[in-house]
C-alpha positions as CSV (number, residue, x, y, z in Angstrom):
1,M,-47.5,-77.0,-85.2
2,S,-50.4,-75.6,-83.3
3,F,-51.7,-72.0,-83.6
4,S,-50.5,-71.0,-80.1
5,V,-46.9,-72.0,-80.9
6,R,-46.9,-70.0,-84.0
7,W,-48.3,-67.0,-82.2
8,F,-45.6,-67.0,-79.5
9,G,-42.9,-67.4,-82.1
10,A,-44.1,-64.4,-84.1
11,A,-44.3,-62.2,-81.0
12,A,-40.7,-63.1,-80.0
13,V,-39.4,-62.2,-83.5
14,A,-41.3,-58.9,-83.4
15,G,-39.8,-58.0,-80.0
16,L,-36.3,-58.8,-81.2
17,I,-36.7,-56.6,-84.2
18,L,-38.0,-53.7,-82.0
19,L,-35.0,-54.1,-79.6
20,V,-32.5,-54.0,-82.5
21,S,-34.1,-50.9,-84.0
22,E,-33.9,-49.0,-80.6
23,V,-30.3,-49.9,-80.1
24,S,-29.3,-48.8,-83.6
25,A,-31.1,-45.5,-83.0
26,Q,-28.8,-44.6,-80.0
27,P,-25.8,-42.4,-80.8
28,A,-22.4,-44.0,-80.9
29,Q,-20.4,-43.8,-77.7
30,P,-17.0,-42.0,-77.9
31,A,-13.9,-44.1,-78.1
32,D,-12.4,-42.4,-75.0
33,G,-14.7,-44.4,-72.7
34,G,-16.9,-41.4,-71.8
35,F,-20.6,-41.0,-72.7
36,R,-22.9,-38.4,-73.9
37,V,-26.1,-37.2,-72.4
38,P,-29.1,-38.8,-74.1
39,M,-30.7,-36.5,-76.6
40,N,-34.1,-36.9,-75.1
41,L,-33.1,-35.2,-71.7
42,P,-34.8,-31.8,-71.2
43,N,-32.8,-28.8,-72.0
44,P,-32.2,-26.7,-68.8
45,N,-31.4,-23.6,-70.9
46,P,-34.1,-23.5,-73.6
47,M,-33.5,-19.7,-74.2
48,G,-29.8,-20.3,-75.1
49,P,-26.8,-18.9,-73.3
50,T,-27.2,-15.4,-71.9
51,R,-25.4,-13.1,-69.4
52,N,-27.3,-14.5,-66.4
53,N,-27.6,-18.0,-67.9
54,P,-24.2,-19.2,-69.1
55,P,-23.7,-22.3,-71.3
56,P,-23.2,-25.7,-69.6
57,A,-19.8,-26.6,-68.5
58,V,-18.1,-29.7,-69.8
59,V,-16.3,-32.1,-67.5
60,P,-13.3,-33.7,-69.1
61,P,-13.5,-37.5,-69.4
62,P,-11.9,-39.3,-66.4
63,S,-8.7,-41.3,-66.7
64,N,-10.6,-44.4,-65.5
65,P,-12.9,-45.6,-68.3
66,Y,-15.0,-47.4,-65.7
67,Q,-16.0,-44.2,-63.9
68,G,-18.0,-42.8,-66.7
69,G,-18.3,-39.1,-67.5
70,G,-19.9,-36.7,-70.0
71,T,-21.4,-33.3,-70.4
72,L,-22.3,-31.4,-67.2
73,I,-25.7,-29.8,-67.4
74,T,-26.0,-27.1,-64.8
75,N,-27.7,-23.8,-64.2
76,P,-25.8,-21.3,-61.9
77,V,-29.1,-20.1,-60.5
78,V,-30.6,-23.5,-59.7
79,Q,-27.4,-25.5,-59.1
80,P,-24.4,-23.2,-58.3
81,T,-22.0,-26.1,-57.7
82,P,-21.1,-28.1,-60.8
83,Q,-21.7,-31.8,-60.5
84,P,-20.6,-34.4,-63.1
85,I,-23.1,-36.9,-64.3
86,Y,-22.2,-40.5,-63.5
87,N,-23.3,-43.3,-65.6
88,P,-23.3,-46.5,-63.5
89,Y,-24.0,-48.7,-66.4
90,L,-20.6,-48.2,-67.9
91,N,-18.8,-49.7,-64.8
92,P,-18.6,-53.5,-65.5
93,Y,-17.9,-54.2,-61.8
94,I,-20.4,-53.9,-59.0
95,P,-18.9,-52.0,-56.0
96,Y,-18.0,-54.3,-53.1
97,V,-19.6,-53.3,-49.7
98,D,-17.8,-54.6,-46.6
99,P,-20.5,-55.8,-44.1
100,Y,-18.1,-55.3,-41.1
101,G,-16.8,-51.8,-42.1
102,G,-19.4,-49.8,-40.2
103,A,-19.0,-51.7,-37.0
104,L,-15.2,-51.4,-37.1
105,R,-15.4,-47.7,-37.8
106,G,-17.7,-47.3,-34.9
107,V,-15.4,-49.1,-32.6
108,A,-12.5,-46.9,-33.8
109,A,-14.5,-43.8,-33.2
110,V,-15.3,-44.9,-29.6
111,T,-11.7,-45.7,-29.0
112,T,-10.5,-42.4,-30.3
113,A,-13.1,-40.5,-28.2
114,N,-12.1,-42.4,-25.0
115,A,-8.5,-41.6,-25.7
116,D,-9.3,-37.9,-26.1
117,Y,-11.3,-38.0,-22.9
118,Q,-8.5,-39.5,-20.9
119,L,-6.0,-37.0,-22.4
120,I,-8.3,-34.1,-21.4
121,I,-8.6,-35.5,-17.8
122,Q,-4.9,-35.9,-17.4
123,N,-4.2,-32.4,-18.8
124,A,-6.7,-31.0,-16.3
125,R,-5.0,-32.8,-13.4
126,L,-1.6,-31.6,-14.6
127,V,-2.8,-28.0,-14.7
128,N,-4.3,-28.4,-11.2
129,Q,-0.9,-29.6,-9.9
130,Q,0.8,-26.7,-11.6
131,V,-1.6,-24.3,-9.9
132,Y,-1.0,-25.9,-6.5
133,S,2.8,-25.8,-7.1
134,A,2.5,-22.1,-8.0
135,Q,0.5,-21.4,-4.7
136,I,3.3,-23.1,-2.7
137,D,5.9,-21.0,-4.5
138,N,3.9,-17.8,-3.8
139,R,3.6,-18.7,-0.1
140,R,7.3,-19.3,0.1
141,R,8.1,-16.0,-1.6
142,L,5.7,-14.2,0.8
143,F,7.4,-15.9,3.8
144,D,10.8,-14.8,2.5
145,E,9.5,-11.3,1.9
146,I,8.1,-11.0,5.4
147,R,11.3,-12.3,6.9
148,Y,13.4,-9.9,4.8
149,E,11.3,-7.0,5.9
150,R,11.5,-8.0,9.5
151,M,15.3,-8.4,9.4
152,N,15.7,-5.0,7.7
153,T,13.0,-3.0,9.7
154,P,14.4,-1.3,12.7
155,T,12.9,-2.1,16.1
156,A,11.3,0.4,18.4
157,Q,14.4,0.5,20.5
158,E,16.6,1.1,17.5
159,I,14.4,3.9,16.4
160,Y,14.5,5.4,19.9
161,E,18.3,5.2,20.0
162,G,18.5,6.7,16.6
163,E,16.3,9.6,17.6
164,Q,18.3,10.1,20.8
165,A,21.5,10.2,18.8
166,L,20.0,12.7,16.4
167,A,18.7,14.9,19.3
168,L,22.1,14.9,21.0
169,R,23.8,15.9,17.7
170,R,21.2,18.7,17.3
171,A,21.8,19.9,20.9
172,R,25.6,20.0,20.5
173,Y,25.7,22.1,17.3
174,N,24.0,25.5,17.8
175,P,20.4,24.5,18.3
176,P,17.5,27.0,18.0
177,S,17.1,29.3,20.9
178,V,13.6,28.1,21.6
179,E,14.9,24.6,22.2
180,V,17.4,26.0,24.7
181,W,14.8,28.1,26.5
182,S,12.3,25.2,26.6
183,A,15.1,23.0,28.1
184,V,14.9,20.4,25.3
185,S,18.5,20.8,24.3
186,L,19.6,21.0,28.0
187,N,17.9,17.8,28.9
188,N,19.4,16.0,25.8
189,L,22.9,17.0,26.8
190,Y,22.2,16.2,30.5
191,Q,21.0,12.6,29.7
192,H,24.1,11.9,27.7
193,L,26.5,13.4,30.3
194,A,24.8,11.6,33.1
195,K,25.2,8.3,31.3
196,Q,28.9,9.0,30.5
197,Q,29.6,10.2,34.0
198,G,27.8,7.1,35.5
199,A,30.2,4.9,33.4
200,G,33.2,6.6,35.1
201,L,34.1,9.0,32.4
202,K,35.2,12.5,33.3
203,G,35.9,15.7,31.5
204,T,37.7,19.0,32.1
205,R,36.3,21.1,35.0
206,I,33.8,23.7,33.8
207,D,32.9,26.2,36.5
208,L,29.3,27.6,37.0
209,E,28.2,30.8,38.6
210,N,25.8,30.6,41.5
211,E,23.7,33.5,40.3
212,M,23.2,31.8,37.0
213,L,22.1,28.5,38.6
214,K,19.5,30.4,40.7
215,K,17.7,31.3,37.5
216,I,17.6,27.7,36.2
217,N,14.4,25.8,36.8
218,F,14.2,22.1,37.7
219,T,11.4,19.5,37.6
220,T,10.9,15.9,38.5
221,G,9.1,15.3,35.2
222,A,5.8,14.3,36.8
223,G,4.6,17.7,37.9
224,G,4.9,21.2,36.5
225,S,7.6,23.9,36.6
226,I,8.3,26.0,39.7
227,G,9.9,28.8,37.5
228,L,7.3,31.4,38.5
229,L,7.3,30.3,42.2
230,K,11.0,30.7,43.0
231,E,10.9,34.3,44.0
232,G,8.3,33.7,46.7
233,G,5.5,33.5,44.1
234,Q,5.7,37.2,43.1
235,L,4.2,37.4,39.7
236,I,5.0,40.0,37.0
237,W,2.2,40.0,34.5
238,P,2.7,40.9,30.8
239,F,1.3,44.3,29.7
240,A,-1.6,42.7,27.8
241,L,-2.7,40.8,30.9
242,R,-2.6,43.8,33.3
243,E,-5.7,45.5,31.9
244,A,-8.2,44.8,34.7
245,G,-11.1,45.9,32.6
246,D,-10.6,43.1,30.1
247,F,-9.8,40.3,32.6
248,A,-11.8,41.7,35.6
249,D,-10.1,40.9,38.9
250,A,-8.7,37.5,37.9
251,P,-5.0,38.6,37.7
252,K,-5.3,40.3,41.2
253,K,-6.8,37.2,42.8
254,I,-4.1,34.9,41.3
255,T,-1.4,37.4,42.4
256,D,-2.7,37.3,46.0
257,L,-3.2,33.5,46.2
258,V,0.1,32.3,44.7
259,P,2.5,33.8,47.4
260,E,0.3,32.3,50.2
261,V,0.5,28.8,48.6
262,V,4.3,29.1,48.1
263,K,4.7,30.0,51.7
264,E,2.8,27.0,52.8
265,I,4.8,24.7,50.5
266,K,8.2,26.0,51.7
267,A,7.1,25.4,55.3
268,G,6.4,21.8,54.4
269,K,2.7,22.1,54.7
270,E,0.1,20.9,52.2
271,P,-1.4,23.8,50.2
272,S,-5.0,24.8,50.8
273,A,-7.4,23.1,48.5
274,G,-9.6,26.2,48.4
275,S,-6.7,28.3,47.2
276,L,-5.7,25.9,44.5
277,K,-9.3,25.7,43.3
278,D,-9.6,29.5,43.1
279,I,-6.3,29.7,41.2
280,R,-7.6,27.1,38.7
281,L,-10.9,28.9,38.2
282,N,-9.3,32.3,37.5
283,L,-6.8,30.7,35.1
284,T,-9.6,29.2,33.1
285,R,-11.4,32.6,32.9
286,M,-8.2,34.3,31.7
287,H,-7.6,31.6,29.0
288,E,-11.2,32.1,27.7
289,K,-10.9,35.9,27.7
290,L,-7.5,35.8,26.0
291,G,-9.0,33.6,23.3
292,E,-11.7,36.1,22.6
293,K,-9.2,38.9,22.1
294,I,-7.0,37.0,19.6
295,N,-8.1,39.3,16.8
296,E,-7.7,42.5,18.9
297,L,-4.2,42.0,20.3
298,P,-1.0,42.3,18.3
299,P,0.5,38.9,17.5
300,T,3.6,39.6,19.8
301,D,1.4,40.6,22.8
302,Y,-0.9,37.6,22.3
303,I,2.0,35.1,22.1
304,E,3.6,36.6,25.2
305,S,0.3,36.5,27.1
306,K,-0.4,32.9,26.1
307,R,3.1,31.8,27.1
308,Y,2.8,33.4,30.5
309,L,-0.6,31.7,31.2
310,N,0.9,28.4,30.1
311,M,3.7,28.9,32.6
312,L,1.1,29.6,35.3
313,E,-0.5,26.3,34.4
314,E,2.9,24.6,35.0
315,A,3.3,26.4,38.3
316,Y,-0.3,25.3,39.3
317,R,0.6,21.7,38.6
318,A,3.9,22.1,40.5
319,M,2.0,23.4,43.6
320,G,0.0,20.2,43.7
321,D,3.1,18.0,43.3
322,P,4.2,16.2,46.6
323,N,7.8,17.0,45.7
324,S,7.1,20.7,45.3
325,S,8.7,21.5,48.7
326,A,12.0,19.9,47.6
327,L,11.9,21.7,44.3
328,L,11.5,25.1,46.0
329,N,14.3,24.4,48.4
330,Q,17.0,23.4,45.9
331,V,19.7,25.1,47.8
332,D,22.2,22.3,47.3
333,I,21.6,22.1,43.6
334,Q,22.0,25.8,43.2
335,Q,25.3,25.7,45.1
336,S,27.0,23.4,42.5
337,K,30.4,24.8,41.6
338,N,30.8,23.1,38.2
339,V,29.0,21.0,35.6
340,A,30.1,17.7,37.0
341,E,28.6,18.5,40.5
342,L,25.4,19.8,38.8
343,I,25.0,16.6,36.8
344,K,25.7,14.4,39.9
345,G,23.2,16.4,42.1
346,M,20.4,16.2,39.5
347,T,21.0,12.5,39.0
348,E,20.8,11.7,42.7
349,K,17.5,13.7,43.1
350,G,16.0,12.5,39.8
351,L,15.6,16.0,38.4
352,K,15.4,17.4,34.9
353,F,15.7,20.9,33.5
354,A,12.4,22.8,33.3
355,P,11.5,25.6,30.8
356,S,12.7,29.1,31.4
357,V,10.6,32.0,32.6
358,P,10.8,35.6,31.2
359,G,14.1,37.2,32.2
360,T,16.0,33.9,32.6
361,E,16.8,33.2,28.9
362,G,20.4,34.5,29.3
363,A,21.1,32.0,32.1
364,Y,19.8,29.1,30.0
365,N,22.1,30.1,27.1
366,A,25.1,30.3,29.4
367,L,24.3,26.9,30.9
368,H,23.9,25.4,27.4
369,K,27.4,26.6,26.4
370,A,28.9,25.1,29.6
371,L,27.2,21.7,29.0
372,V,28.5,21.6,25.4
373,A,32.1,22.5,26.5
374,Y,32.0,19.8,29.2
375,D,30.7,17.2,26.7
376,E,33.5,18.1,24.2
377,T,36.2,17.7,26.8
378,M,34.8,14.4,28.0
379,T,34.6,13.1,24.4
380,S,38.2,14.2,23.6
381,L,39.7,12.8,26.8
382,N,38.0,9.4,26.5
383,T,38.4,8.8,22.8
384,P,41.3,6.4,22.0
385,R,44.0,7.9,19.8
386,P,45.5,5.8,17.0
């Protein structure tokens, strides 16, 4: 045997002896299949357990002997989450790794993402259709609401007829005196009676006094009132308007001009343009002066003066009306014997009652009572009885 062979044999024996000695120096493994940490590992807690450095936790051995286990070395400051120590050398089987698993999981993930995307798209379309359906329902409801309001909203004619019926009822049952003197109640009764009489209905005869009718004023509705012109244009001024110092000579000029214009109208002539202009100018001056004295005059005097000037305004418009001659010569109307004849004459000539002038309020009250009585008899005679 050569020297080299002997040298290699001695080296092999020495290595085997060294390996056996190291194996025998390792601590025995527990019978439960776990393992213990090698003694040569550094101690993470060299100062021993303290309040801020608790002792290491121990993980119980696993039920599977091939998973390994042992003491858990941890430091709450460095490693707050406990982690078991795994010894791969105790598992006799090498874990099997599927070479196709990653690709299959990727395909599954893509499929799931595509399904989620399609679901989101379909849900969005469904919500869009629901919104469109709600819009259609809202338009239908709006249309129904508009139609309902139109069906239940009275028309202009219905409102007018309702107001006429209310005004007639007010005129029948003791209206305020101011509505009688302004001829509002008289005209409401007249319109109703003229309509009923035109339809062939008749009531009990209600006589009228001739002197009373002479104090009633009439108008065509287009011009003013001839109430102050009926007595030849002779004006009787209120006390507050007689003071020449306050209104200068305006009242005197108007008093002189009005009778001349009335005489021309009754003769069928056209009134002088110069006279009408002077009347208009002096009326304007008196209105302005009366407005300046509103704080000086007592309320009753101011109201009376204002009303008289307004009646003069109506008379001024009546003088410029082409029908003023017919209005001043209403002999046939004033000769009416009863209410039926008065209604018929006013209807034929297209007249209406005009407001009263001072001193004629009693005649207006009497005429109102006569119209109400005629309306009551007409209603009672033409109402069918059960």
